[in-house]
C-alpha positions as CSV (number, residue, x, y, z in Angstrom):
1,X,-13.2,-33.1,-16.6
2,X,-12.2,-29.5,-17.2
3,X,-15.9,-28.4,-17.0
4,X,-16.3,-30.1,-13.6
5,X,-13.2,-28.3,-12.3
6,X,-14.4,-25.0,-13.7
7,X,-17.8,-25.5,-12.0
8,X,-16.1,-26.3,-8.7
9,X,-14.0,-23.2,-9.0
10,X,-17.0,-21.1,-9.8
11,X,-18.9,-22.5,-6.8
12,X,-16.0,-21.8,-4.5
13,X,-15.8,-18.2,-5.8
14,X,-19.5,-17.6,-5.3
15,X,-19.2,-19.0,-1.7
16,X,-16.3,-16.6,-1.0
17,X,-18.3,-13.7,-2.5
18,X,-21.3,-14.5,-0.2
19,X,-18.9,-14.4,2.8
20,X,-17.8,-10.9,1.8
21,X,-14.5,-11.8,0.1
22,X,-13.4,-10.1,-3.1
23,X,-12.5,-12.7,-5.7
24,X,-10.3,-11.8,-8.7
25,X,-9.0,-14.1,-11.4
26,X,-5.5,-15.4,-11.2
27,X,-2.9,-12.9,-12.6
28,X,-5.6,-10.2,-12.5
29,X,-4.6,-7.0,-10.7
30,X,-7.5,-5.3,-9.0
31,X,-7.5,-1.5,-9.2
32,X,-10.2,-1.2,-6.6
33,X,-8.9,0.6,-3.6
34,X,-5.9,2.0,-5.4
35,X,-5.2,5.5,-6.6
36,X,-3.1,6.0,-9.8
37,X,-0.5,8.8,-9.5
38,X,0.7,9.2,-13.1
39,X,3.2,11.9,-12.1
40,X,5.1,9.4,-10.0
41,X,4.2,6.3,-12.2
42,X,2.8,4.5,-9.2
43,X,-0.5,3.4,-7.7
44,X,-1.1,3.8,-4.0
45,X,-3.6,2.1,-1.7
46,X,-6.2,4.7,-0.7
47,X,-7.0,3.3,2.7
48,X,-4.5,2.6,5.5
49,X,-5.0,-0.9,6.9
50,X,-3.6,-3.4,9.5
51,X,-3.5,-0.7,12.2
52,X,-2.3,-1.4,15.7
53,X,0.2,-4.0,14.4
54,X,3.9,-3.6,14.6
55,X,6.4,-3.7,11.7
56,X,7.6,-7.1,13.0
57,X,4.0,-8.5,13.3
58,X,3.3,-7.4,9.7
59,X,6.7,-8.8,8.5
60,X,7.4,-5.6,6.7
61,X,11.1,-6.2,6.5
62,X,10.3,-8.6,3.6
63,X,8.0,-6.0,1.9
64,X,9.7,-2.7,2.6
65,X,10.2,-2.0,-1.1
66,X,6.4,-2.1,-1.4
67,X,6.0,0.9,0.9
68,X,6.1,4.6,0.0
69,X,9.5,6.4,0.2
70,X,10.0,9.6,2.2
71,X,10.3,11.5,-1.1
72,X,7.0,10.1,-2.4
73,X,5.3,11.0,0.9
74,X,6.5,14.5,0.8
75,X,5.4,14.9,-2.9
76,X,1.9,13.3,-2.2
77,X,1.3,15.4,1.0
78,X,1.9,18.5,-1.1
79,X,-0.1,17.4,-4.1
80,X,-3.7,17.3,-5.3
81,X,-3.9,13.7,-4.1
82,X,-3.3,14.6,-0.4
83,X,-7.0,15.0,0.5
84,X,-8.0,11.6,-1.1
85,X,-5.2,9.9,0.7
86,X,-5.9,11.7,4.0
87,X,-2.4,13.1,4.0
88,X,-3.7,16.7,4.3
89,X,-4.3,16.7,8.0
90,X,-8.0,15.8,7.7
91,X,-7.3,12.6,9.6
92,X,-5.0,11.9,12.5
93,X,-5.9,8.2,12.4
94,X,-4.3,7.2,9.1
95,X,-0.6,7.2,9.8
96,X,1.4,4.5,8.0
97,X,4.8,2.8,7.8
98,X,7.2,4.0,5.0
99,X,10.6,2.8,3.7
100,X,13.3,3.8,6.2
101,X,15.3,6.5,4.4
102,X,18.4,6.2,6.6
103,X,20.8,3.3,6.5
104,X,22.1,4.0,10.0
105,X,18.5,3.9,11.5
106,X,17.7,0.7,9.5
107,X,21.0,-0.9,10.8
108,X,19.9,-0.1,14.4
109,X,16.4,-1.5,13.9
110,X,14.5,1.7,13.6
111,X,11.5,1.9,11.3
112,X,9.9,5.0,9.6
113,X,6.4,6.3,9.3
114,X,4.3,9.2,7.9
115,X,2.1,11.0,10.4
116,X,-0.3,13.8,10.0
117,X,-2.5,15.9,12.3
118,X,-4.8,18.8,11.9
119,X,-2.0,21.2,11.7
120,X,1.1,19.2,10.7
121,X,2.6,16.4,8.6
122,X,5.7,14.6,9.8
123,X,8.1,11.8,8.9
124,X,9.1,9.8,11.9
125,X,12.3,7.7,11.3
126,X,13.1,6.3,14.7
127,X,10.3,4.0,15.7
128,X,11.0,0.6,17.1
129,X,10.1,-2.3,14.9
130,X,8.2,-4.0,17.7
131,X,6.1,-0.9,18.5
132,X,2.4,-0.8,17.5
133,X,0.0,2.1,17.5
134,X,-3.8,2.1,16.9
135,X,-3.3,4.9,14.3
136,X,-0.3,3.4,12.5
137,X,-1.0,1.0,9.6
138,X,0.1,0.0,6.2
139,X,-0.4,1.6,2.7
140,X,1.3,-0.3,-0.1
141,X,2.5,1.2,-3.4
142,X,3.1,-0.5,-6.7
143,X,4.7,0.7,-9.9
144,X,2.2,1.7,-12.5
145,X,2.7,-0.3,-15.8
146,X,1.6,1.8,-18.7
147,X,-0.3,0.2,-21.6
148,X,2.7,1.1,-23.9
149,X,5.1,-0.9,-21.8
150,X,2.7,-3.9,-21.6
151,X,2.4,-3.9,-25.4
152,X,6.1,-3.7,-25.9
153,X,6.8,-6.4,-23.4
154,X,4.3,-8.8,-25.1
155,X,5.5,-7.7,-28.5
156,X,1.8,-7.5,-29.6
157,X,-0.3,-4.6,-30.9
């Protein structure tokens, strides 16, 4: 019985792969498309995605803690990682939503974003949550779990 189920799962995974989907095992975290930033103990999505959709359409209120903070953006834009993340002015089409740093703005429904052009970088903290822009998208961040913490958590090794 278990073998039949495993075969069906494998067949479904192969079908999804043929259709261009990336298949990862349950509880497996894929590092593809992510850049580790050890100095900040985070990993950041390299590519900005879901452009031309509003904060509301993307339901980012529920996921705001998964976005970069203003402080992280400033640090990254001035770091050796800026070019890889296109936060160095090399692209004006990779702006993204960030966590709203101001409680007053959040209370009044404003959202925040990081923007860069050929000669500037900017934090915009007064966009409307229903606004969309073909250059504005999403770049998620996740805390980087060190091997040491994983080992301590499991109590093994």
